[in-house]
N, C-alpha and C positions, 0 to 999 in steps of 0.2 A: 061242862063248865057251868057254874051258877050265873045268875043274872048279874050280880055285883062284879064277878070276875070278867064277864063279857063287857060290862060298862067300863071297867078299868082298862081292859085291853083296847077297847075302841078309843078311849081318850088318849092312850099312849100312841096308837097308830096315827090319830089326827095330829098330835104334837110333833111326831116325827115328820109327817107329810108337810106340815106348815114350816117346820125348821128347814127341811131340805128343799122345799119348793116355794119359798117365800116370794121370790120375784114373780114367778108364773102366777101364783094365786093373787098377788097384789094387782097385777095387770088385769086379771079376770074381773076382779071387783071394780077396778077403775073403768073397765069397758062397760060393765053393767050400769054404772052410774052415768056414763057419757055417750054411749054408743046407741045407734038406732037398731042394732041387732036384738033379737029376742034373747032373754036369759038362757033359753034352751040352746040356742046356737052358740052363745058364748061359752057355756059349760061344755058343750060338745067339742068345741075347738080347744078348750083348756084340757079336757081329758086326752085328746090326741097329743097335745104338747107334753103333758105329763107322761103319757105312755112312751113317747119318743125319748124323753130325757131319762126314763128308767132303763131303756135299752142301751143308752150311751154310757151308763155308769158301770 
């Protein structure tokens, strides 16, 4: 795969993720803005939530 093809593929994957997981990602961003947890902790919790939701579908 060429670099432009990889970039297009990556953009498509992000678009799908944001469309399917909008609520979870929105909550993660809001937590980063308001919560005392580190961004790494928030992203780790978000990844676990996304992993769980992927198994549910």
